[in-house]
N, C-alpha and C positions, 0 to 999 in steps of 0.2 A: 585567581580563579582556575578552577580546572576547566578546562574546553574539550571537544574532540575535534578533530581535524578529519575530515572526508577529501580524499584526493579523486579526483577525475580520474579512472584508469580502466580503461576497457581491456584487460587480458587478454581477450582472446585474438588480437592483433596487433599489439604493440609490446616492446622491448624497451630495457633501460640502457643508457650507455655509460661510461666510465665518469660522466658528468652527473649521473643519477638522473636525466633528461628521457623522458618518455620519446621512443620514437617509432612512428606507426609501419607495420609492412609495408612492403610497396603496392600501390594501388590503393591503399587506405587513407592515403592523406587526407581526402576531401570529405571521407567520411568521419575520420578523426575530427578535421575541423568542425564540421557540422554539428556533430555529437558534444564537443566541448563548447562549442557557441551556447547549445542547448542547456547544459548544465550550469554554465555561466547565468543565463538569463532568469532559469529556474530559482536557482539560489538566490540571485539579487532582488528578484519578487519576493522570494519567502520572507528574505530580510528586512524587508519594509512593512511586513505584517505582527509587528511587535505588540498589538492590541489582543492577537489571538491566544490565549493562555493554551490552548489545545494543543498548540503546535511545538515541537523542538525548535526551539530558537534559532535562527541563524545571525550570527554576530558580524561576520565577516566574509568577504569573497576576492580571491586574488588569485593571480596566476604566476607559476613560477616551474623551472624544472620542464618547460614545454610544455606543461599542462595546467590545470584549474584547481582551486581549492576550496572547499566552504568549512567556516569555522563555527561549529555549532555547540549549543550549549548541553552541556555535561548532566543528563537527567538522573537524580538521585531516586534508587528505585529499581525496577527488574523490567523486562519483557513481559509482554501479557502472557506470552507462552509459560516463562518462569512462574509467573505469578498463579496461574492456574494449575500447575503441577504442586505449587505449596498451598493448594486449597482443594486439594481432592479431585482436581481435574476439569472443575466446572464451578458455576455461580449460579446462585437464585436471579430472578428476575429483577427482585427487589435491591439486590445489591449491584446487578450489572447495570440495570437503566441508567442511573444518574450518570454513569461513567462513559455510556456511549451517547446517552444526548448530548453533552458537550463536545464530543468527537463529531457529530453529526452535522451540528451547528456550522462546527469550524470548516468542515469539509465543504458544505453548501457555500460558505464564502468564498471558498477557493473555485470551486466551480463557475460561480459567478464571474471571477476575473479569469476565467479559462486554465485554471491547473487540475489536472487530473493527476492522482497519485500514482496508479497503475499498479500499486504493490502491498495493498492493505493486507495482513496477515497478522498473526499472534505475535511475530519476531519485528515488527515495523510499528505495534503499538507499545508503550510504555507504562507502566503503571507508578506510581510515585508514594511515598510512605503514606500521604494525605489520600490515597486511594483516587485521585484523579488521572485522567488517561491524556497521554500525549502522543501526538501522530509525528512519526518520524521516518525514516528510510526513503524519503522522495526519491523518485528516479525519474529518468527521462525516457520518453516512449520508446526511445529505439533499444533500450533495455528490456521494454516489458510488453512488447507485442512481435509477434513474429513478422519479419520482413526479410528483404535480398540482402541485408550486410550485415547483421547480427543477429545470432542465436541467441533469444532473449533468455532473460535469467526471471523466470516464472515462482511462484509460489503454487505448490501442488496443493489443489482443494479450494485454492483462494484464488485462484485465477478467472476469470470471466471466459466463457468460450471463444469471444470476439479477439481475445487475446494470443489463440492460435490460429487464427485465420486471418492473414494480410488483406485478405477482400472487405472483411467487416471492419467498421469504425469503432474507436473507441470512444468514450465519453463519461459523463456524471454516471451514468447507468454500469459502465465497469466499476467504478469505486462503489456504487450501489451493492453490486454484486458481492466485491470483495468484503465489505463490512458486514453485508448479511450473513456470509459464509462462516466469517469470525464470530459472528453472535451465536449463531449454530453452534458451533464448536463450544462456546464459552457456557451456554445453556445447558447442553447434552452432553458435554464431554468426550463427543464424537466428531471424529473430522469428515467432512462434507465429502462425497465423492466427487471425484476429479471431475470438471466441467466437460472435458473431452473425451470421456469415457461416458459420462452420460448420455451423449448425443446419440449413442449405441444401445443402451441399457440403461433407463433413467430409473434406477431404484433408491432415489432421495427420499427418505423416510422423515415427515413433518416433523419437527420439535417436540410438541406436544405427545407424540407416540411415544417417543424416546424417553421423555420425563413428563409426567403427567403435571408437574407442578410448574409446567410453561404454560402461561395463559393462551388459551386459543385464539384470541386476536392478534397476539405476540408471534404465534407459530405460522399463522394464515399471512401475515404482513412479511416474513422471514421467508416463506415459501415463494411468495409472489417477486420479492426480491432476488432469488434465486431462480427465476425463469431462465431459462436456456437461450431463448429469443430475444437479443438485446432490444427488438422494438415492442415486444409484448411485455416485457420486465419493466416493472416498475423503473421510472426514468430519472427522477429527481432525489436527492437526499432529503428534501422538505418533505416528500410524499411517503417516505419509509414509516413514520408512524405518525 
């Protein structure tokens, strides 16, 4: 069977030696160890969630070459980004709704056991030939929130404002923002304004104004989930719709 193998490799501060082993730069040993441990814990937990069909399955996790690896399901299909490109850039609510509902339920389950995705975007959601959506691209928190160790690798337009601010706390509400931003893009064909620029000039247009076919109630729910303040925003995935 075809599988994908994901390697833990924080490129910002590691190199490979002649044995293909990862060597952290001087002063980053502890950071590397902490992040590798979080990578292992995350993927071990995901590997036990075999009943969640909306997750890209994790088959195995192992350590080698002084780093860690996860063996992942190879999803037949394409990223949501490519799927939208093949469908004139947007989907109707009638088509998109059943795809997103399963994702919301899966994320709700993950949140209840303490797993936050941190990086939901059209590039980390996959659409199968049966039009089912799967969540992949899980990332450890150090990669997905500003901190004093690593420059985060954020998905512009889909990252919540708290991911740009190390003083703010990420939680289920962070994934709520990310998924709502993806739905905004899916239903309107328009990229949401980056959250860190909205703080200075919030010109985000409601989805039903951009596309009159988007139901008003759906538009209101998405805009509530895209509220900049993490405390005022829709808090839980179950409350999104």
